[in-house]
C-alpha positions as CSV (number, residue, x, y, z in Angstrom):
1,M,-259.6,31.0,120.1
2,P,-259.8,33.7,122.8
3,R,-260.9,32.8,126.3
4,Q,-263.8,34.4,127.9
5,P,-263.1,37.1,130.4
6,E,-262.2,35.6,133.7
7,D,-264.8,37.6,135.6
8,S,-267.6,36.1,133.5
9,R,-266.6,32.5,134.2
10,P,-267.8,30.4,137.1
11,S,-265.3,29.9,139.9
12,P,-263.6,26.5,139.9
13,E,-265.5,25.7,143.1
14,S,-268.7,25.6,141.1
15,F,-267.5,22.6,139.2
16,L,-266.4,20.6,142.3
17,K,-269.9,19.2,142.5
18,L,-269.1,17.1,139.4
19,A,-266.8,15.0,141.5
20,T,-269.1,14.7,144.6
21,K,-269.4,11.1,145.6
22,D,-272.8,11.5,147.3
23,S,-274.6,9.0,145.0
24,K,-273.8,6.0,142.9
25,R,-274.4,7.9,139.6
26,G,-271.8,10.4,138.3
27,K,-272.6,14.1,137.7
28,L,-273.2,15.4,134.2
29,N,-271.9,18.8,133.0
30,V,-273.1,19.7,129.5
31,Y,-271.5,22.5,127.3
32,L,-274.0,23.7,124.7
33,G,-273.5,25.9,121.7
34,M,-275.3,27.0,118.5
35,A,-272.7,25.6,116.1
36,A,-269.2,24.4,115.6
37,G,-266.5,26.9,116.5
38,V,-268.1,28.7,119.4
39,G,-265.5,27.4,121.8
40,K,-267.3,24.5,123.6
41,T,-264.2,22.2,123.7
42,F,-261.9,25.1,124.8
43,R,-264.3,26.0,127.6
44,M,-264.6,22.4,128.7
45,L,-260.9,21.9,128.8
46,D,-260.4,25.2,130.7
47,D,-262.8,23.9,133.3
48,A,-261.1,20.5,133.3
49,F,-257.8,22.1,134.2
50,A,-259.5,24.2,136.9
51,L,-260.8,20.9,138.4
52,R,-257.3,19.4,138.3
53,R,-255.9,22.4,140.1
54,R,-258.4,21.5,142.9
55,H,-256.8,18.0,143.1
56,I,-259.7,16.4,141.3
57,D,-258.7,13.3,139.2
58,V,-259.5,14.3,135.6
59,A,-258.9,12.4,132.4
60,V,-259.8,12.8,128.8
61,G,-261.9,10.0,127.3
62,L,-262.0,11.7,123.9
63,V,-261.5,15.2,122.5
64,E,-262.2,15.8,118.8
65,T,-259.6,18.3,117.5
66,H,-260.9,18.2,113.9
67,G,-257.3,18.9,112.8
68,R,-257.2,22.3,114.7
69,L,-253.8,22.8,116.2
70,E,-255.1,25.2,118.8
71,T,-257.5,22.6,120.1
72,A,-254.8,19.9,120.2
73,A,-252.5,22.2,122.1
74,K,-255.3,23.0,124.6
75,I,-255.3,19.5,125.9
76,G,-251.9,20.1,127.3
77,D,-250.7,17.6,129.8
78,L,-254.2,16.3,130.7
79,E,-254.1,12.5,130.8
80,V,-255.7,11.1,127.6
81,I,-257.0,7.6,127.8
82,R,-256.0,5.5,124.7
83,R,-258.5,5.2,121.9
84,K,-259.8,1.9,120.6
85,Q,-258.9,0.8,117.0
86,V,-262.0,-0.4,115.2
87,A,-262.0,-2.0,111.7
88,Y,-264.7,-0.4,109.5
89,K,-265.2,-1.0,105.8
90,G,-261.6,-1.9,105.1
91,V,-260.1,1.0,107.2
92,T,-259.2,1.4,110.9
93,V,-261.0,4.2,112.8
94,E,-260.4,5.4,116.3
95,E,-263.2,5.5,118.9
96,M,-263.4,6.2,122.6
97,D,-262.5,3.1,124.5
98,L,-265.4,2.7,126.8
99,E,-263.8,-0.3,128.6
100,A,-260.5,1.5,129.2
101,C,-262.4,4.6,130.6
102,L,-264.3,2.4,133.0
103,A,-261.2,0.6,134.0
104,R,-259.3,3.8,134.6
105,R,-262.2,5.2,136.6
106,P,-261.2,8.9,137.0
107,E,-263.4,11.2,139.1
108,V,-264.2,13.3,136.1
109,L,-264.0,12.2,132.4
110,V,-264.0,14.6,129.5
111,V,-266.0,13.2,126.5
112,D,-266.4,15.5,123.5
113,E,-268.9,15.3,120.6
114,L,-271.8,13.7,122.5
115,P,-274.0,13.1,119.4
116,H,-271.2,11.0,117.6
117,T,-272.2,7.7,116.0
118,N,-269.7,5.0,116.9
119,A,-268.2,2.8,114.2
120,S,-269.9,-0.6,113.6
121,G,-268.6,-3.2,116.0
122,S,-268.6,-0.8,119.0
123,L,-270.5,-1.8,122.1
124,H,-273.0,1.0,121.6
125,E,-274.3,2.7,118.5
126,K,-274.1,6.2,120.0
127,R,-271.6,8.0,122.1
128,W,-274.3,9.3,124.4
129,Q,-275.0,5.7,125.3
130,D,-271.3,5.3,126.2
131,V,-271.7,8.3,128.5
132,E,-274.8,6.7,130.2
133,D,-272.6,3.7,131.1
134,I,-269.9,6.0,132.4
135,L,-272.3,7.9,134.6
136,S,-273.9,4.7,135.9
137,A,-270.4,3.6,137.0
138,G,-270.2,6.6,139.2
139,I,-267.8,8.6,137.0
140,S,-268.7,12.3,136.4
141,V,-268.7,13.5,132.8
142,M,-268.0,16.8,131.0
143,T,-269.4,16.7,127.5
144,A,-270.3,19.0,124.6
145,L,-272.9,19.3,121.8
146,N,-274.5,21.7,119.5
147,V,-278.2,22.5,120.0
148,Q,-279.4,21.2,116.6
149,H,-278.6,17.7,117.7
150,L,-281.3,17.7,120.4
151,E,-284.3,15.5,119.6
152,G,-286.8,18.1,120.9
153,V,-285.8,20.9,118.5
154,Q,-285.9,18.9,115.3
155,D,-289.2,20.5,114.0
156,V,-287.6,24.0,114.3
157,V,-284.3,22.9,112.9
158,R,-286.0,21.2,109.9
159,S,-288.1,24.2,109.1
160,A,-285.2,26.6,109.3
161,T,-282.6,24.5,107.5
162,G,-284.5,21.9,105.5
163,I,-282.0,19.4,106.9
164,D,-282.8,16.2,108.8
165,I,-280.2,15.9,111.5
166,R,-279.2,12.2,111.8
167,E,-277.1,12.3,115.0
168,L,-279.6,13.0,117.8
169,V,-279.3,13.2,121.5
170,P,-282.3,12.6,123.9
171,D,-283.5,15.8,125.5
172,R,-283.0,14.2,128.9
173,F,-279.3,14.9,128.6
174,I,-280.1,18.6,129.0
175,R,-283.1,18.1,131.4
176,D,-281.3,15.8,133.8
177,A,-277.8,17.5,133.6
178,D,-276.3,18.7,136.9
179,S,-274.9,21.7,135.1
180,L,-275.6,23.3,131.7
181,V,-273.0,25.8,130.3
182,L,-274.0,27.9,127.3
183,V,-270.9,28.7,125.2
184,D,-272.0,31.6,123.1
185,V,-270.4,34.2,120.7
186,P,-272.1,36.8,118.5
187,V,-273.0,35.5,115.1
188,P,-270.7,37.9,113.2
189,E,-267.7,36.8,115.4
190,L,-268.4,33.2,114.7
191,Q,-268.6,33.9,110.9
192,E,-265.3,35.7,111.1
193,R,-263.7,32.8,112.9
194,L,-264.9,30.7,110.0
195,R,-263.3,33.0,107.4
196,Q,-260.0,33.0,109.2
197,G,-259.8,29.2,108.9
198,K,-260.2,28.5,112.6
199,I,-263.2,26.2,112.2
200,Y,-262.9,24.6,108.7
201,P,-260.3,24.7,105.9
202,P,-260.8,27.7,103.5
203,D,-262.6,25.8,100.8
204,Q,-265.0,24.2,103.3
205,A,-265.4,27.6,105.1
206,K,-266.6,29.3,102.0
207,L,-269.3,26.7,101.4
208,A,-270.3,26.7,105.0
209,L,-270.9,30.5,105.0
210,Q,-273.4,29.9,102.1
211,N,-275.2,27.1,103.9
212,F,-275.2,26.2,107.6
213,F,-273.4,29.3,108.7
214,R,-275.8,31.8,107.1
215,T,-276.7,34.7,109.3
216,E,-280.4,33.9,109.6
217,L,-279.8,30.3,110.4
218,L,-277.2,31.0,113.0
219,V,-279.5,33.5,114.6
220,R,-282.2,30.8,114.9
221,L,-279.8,28.3,116.3
222,R,-278.5,30.8,118.8
223,E,-282.0,31.5,120.0
224,L,-282.6,27.7,120.4
225,A,-279.5,27.4,122.5
226,L,-280.4,30.3,124.7
227,L,-283.9,29.0,125.2
228,Q,-282.6,25.6,126.2
229,T,-280.4,27.2,128.7
230,A,-283.2,29.4,130.0
231,D,-285.5,26.4,130.4
232,F,-282.7,24.6,132.3
233,S,-282.2,27.6,134.6
234,G,-285.8,27.4,135.7
235,H,-285.5,23.7,136.7
236,D,-284.6,24.5,140.3
237,L,-285.4,22.2,143.2
238,P,-288.8,22.9,144.8
239,I,-288.7,25.5,147.5
240,D,-290.2,24.7,150.9
241,P,-292.7,27.4,151.4
242,S,-292.1,27.3,155.1
243,S,-288.5,28.3,154.6
244,V,-289.0,31.2,152.2
245,A,-291.4,34.1,152.7
246,A,-293.6,34.5,149.7
247,E,-293.4,38.2,149.7
248,S,-289.6,37.9,149.1
249,R,-289.9,36.3,145.7
250,I,-290.4,38.2,142.5
251,A,-291.6,37.3,138.9
252,V,-292.0,39.5,135.9
253,A,-294.5,38.5,133.2
254,V,-292.5,39.2,130.1
255,P,-294.4,40.0,126.9
256,F,-293.1,38.8,123.6
257,D,-293.0,42.5,122.4
258,P,-289.2,43.1,122.9
259,A,-289.5,46.8,123.2
260,I,-291.8,46.5,126.2
261,A,-290.0,43.4,127.7
262,K,-286.6,45.0,128.2
263,P,-287.7,47.8,130.6
264,L,-289.8,45.3,132.6
265,I,-286.8,42.9,133.0
266,L,-284.6,45.8,134.1
267,R,-287.2,47.0,136.7
268,A,-287.7,43.5,138.1
269,S,-283.9,43.1,138.3
270,R,-283.5,46.3,140.3
271,L,-286.3,45.3,142.7
272,A,-284.8,41.8,143.2
273,G,-281.4,43.5,143.9
274,R,-282.9,45.8,146.5
275,M,-284.8,42.9,148.1
276,N,-281.9,40.5,147.8
277,T,-284.2,37.8,146.5
278,K,-284.5,35.3,143.7
279,W,-286.5,36.3,140.7
280,F,-288.0,34.8,137.6
281,A,-288.6,36.1,134.1
282,L,-291.7,34.2,132.8
283,Y,-292.7,34.0,129.2
284,V,-296.0,32.3,128.3
285,R,-295.9,31.5,124.7
286,R,-299.0,31.1,122.6
287,E,-299.1,29.5,119.1
288,R,-298.8,32.9,117.4
289,D,-295.6,33.7,119.4
290,H,-293.6,30.7,118.2
291,P,-290.2,31.4,116.5
292,E,-291.4,30.4,113.0
293,R,-294.0,33.2,113.2
294,M,-291.4,35.9,114.2
295,S,-289.3,38.1,112.0
296,A,-285.5,37.9,112.1
297,T,-285.5,41.2,114.0
298,Q,-288.0,39.9,116.6
299,H,-285.8,36.8,117.0
300,R,-282.8,38.8,117.6
301,L,-284.5,41.1,120.2
302,L,-286.1,38.2,122.0
303,T,-282.7,36.5,122.2
304,E,-281.1,39.7,123.6
305,N,-283.8,40.0,126.2
306,V,-283.3,36.3,127.3
307,Q,-279.6,37.0,127.6
308,L,-280.2,40.1,129.5
309,A,-282.5,38.4,132.1
310,M,-280.0,35.6,132.5
311,S,-277.1,38.0,132.9
312,L,-279.0,39.9,135.6
313,G,-279.6,36.7,137.6
314,A,-283.1,35.7,136.6
315,S,-284.4,32.1,136.2
316,V,-285.9,32.4,132.7
317,V,-289.0,30.1,132.3
318,F,-291.0,29.4,129.1
319,K,-294.5,28.0,129.3
320,E,-296.6,26.9,126.3
321,S,-300.3,27.8,126.7
322,E,-303.2,29.7,125.1
323,D,-304.5,30.5,128.5
324,V,-301.9,33.0,129.5
325,V,-303.6,34.3,132.7
326,T,-304.2,30.9,134.3
327,T,-300.7,29.8,133.4
328,I,-299.1,32.8,135.1
329,C,-301.3,32.4,138.2
330,D,-300.4,28.7,138.5
331,F,-296.7,29.5,138.1
332,L,-296.8,32.1,140.9
333,R,-298.5,29.7,143.2
334,S,-296.1,26.8,142.4
335,E,-293.0,29.0,142.9
336,N,-294.3,30.8,146.0
337,I,-294.1,34.2,144.3
338,G,-295.2,37.2,146.3
339,L,-294.8,40.1,143.8
340,L,-295.6,40.1,140.1
341,V,-294.2,42.8,137.8
342,V,-296.4,43.5,134.7
343,G,-296.6,46.2,132.1
344,Q,-299.4,48.8,132.0
345,P,-302.6,47.5,130.4
346,G,-302.9,48.3,126.8
347,R,-306.6,48.7,127.0
348,R,-308.3,51.2,129.3
349,G,-311.8,52.5,130.1
350,L,-314.7,51.0,128.2
351,S,-312.4,49.1,125.9
352,A,-310.8,47.3,128.8
353,R,-314.2,46.4,130.2
354,L,-315.6,45.1,127.0
355,S,-312.5,43.2,125.9
356,P,-310.0,43.0,128.7
357,G,-306.4,42.3,127.8
358,I,-304.0,39.9,129.7
359,V,-302.9,42.4,132.3
360,N,-306.6,43.5,132.9
361,L,-307.5,39.8,133.5
362,I,-304.6,39.2,135.8
363,L,-305.6,42.2,137.9
364,E,-309.1,40.8,138.1
365,K,-308.1,37.3,138.9
366,M,-305.1,37.7,141.3
367,L,-305.7,36.8,144.9
368,G,-303.0,36.7,147.5
369,F,-300.3,38.3,145.4
370,D,-299.0,41.8,145.1
371,I,-298.8,43.3,141.6
372,L,-296.6,46.1,140.4
373,V,-297.9,47.7,137.2
374,V,-295.0,49.4,135.4
375,E,-295.7,52.1,132.8
376,V,-293.3,51.6,129.9
377,S,-293.2,52.8,126.4
378,R,-291.5,51.5,123.2
379,A,-289.2,54.5,123.4
380,E,-287.7,53.2,126.6
């Protein structure tokens, strides 16, 4: 499995915070993907080695290789804590040894497959409960999961797949994580990995391509993973208004029309770059804009715009509301925004006065903020 280009990866220093002993609780770093095979475990192990090169004490609590030789080789000479042998229905299965991990007490512990259900007789039913004990003991954790295992997305997953996911992880593992790393590959590349036998054996791979690895389903799961990451990127600590001038912070009100959204994101990025300031891409989603009401093409374009904004340094924020204007204004005040970038109103003249659109209403309601109205077309 190829590594990501080095220039797109965080520096090792960015992971040192995982081992910071400034509180009793360990730090949590989550690696999130849309499906098996995107490279979560590879990325996690790469970062574990980067930590060790910085003289951080790292150990492996458990890594699931699923019989993949490349994954087993990737563990290399990292210290692996012995597994616990558990008798289950007449056979012996191996589980992560929670007691051994706590006794070893490394600074950072690698724990793969967070949603895993432990064998009967284990201290906890779920591996995420083991991880909570490890964090409470002051040990930092690097862990991985696929987005369909989050409790909060089950309505979307069920509508898209018809499957009830049994192994679920509370949303707080994403919300309260100290770092969230999206491990992402294009859908066609993931499907090609599957065909090459890099994820499942050939007979399983063929069946998977007809079921869970169908293009339309992977597109939906990829969008969910991106949106989870975008939501996380907006969970910054509150800014002290006295320490940051309001006029130096930018937000762009992004419409769900992808053809209009992209040029607005690019314009806001250029402005933020010239002003050397933090910026936000704000989506206010009404009921009619929910994923299940979008076409596959709209899903793809929305996903690309979210990726674009994140790659350009935006904190992407999603809000749910039917009152778009009030939600935008409240967000600007809460984040101390001085400049809002919007698209040109779609309604003008008498039509705008009789039935004003969102941009018209923002222009009427805004007080204390500057507004940049950008004329864009679908052709752009």
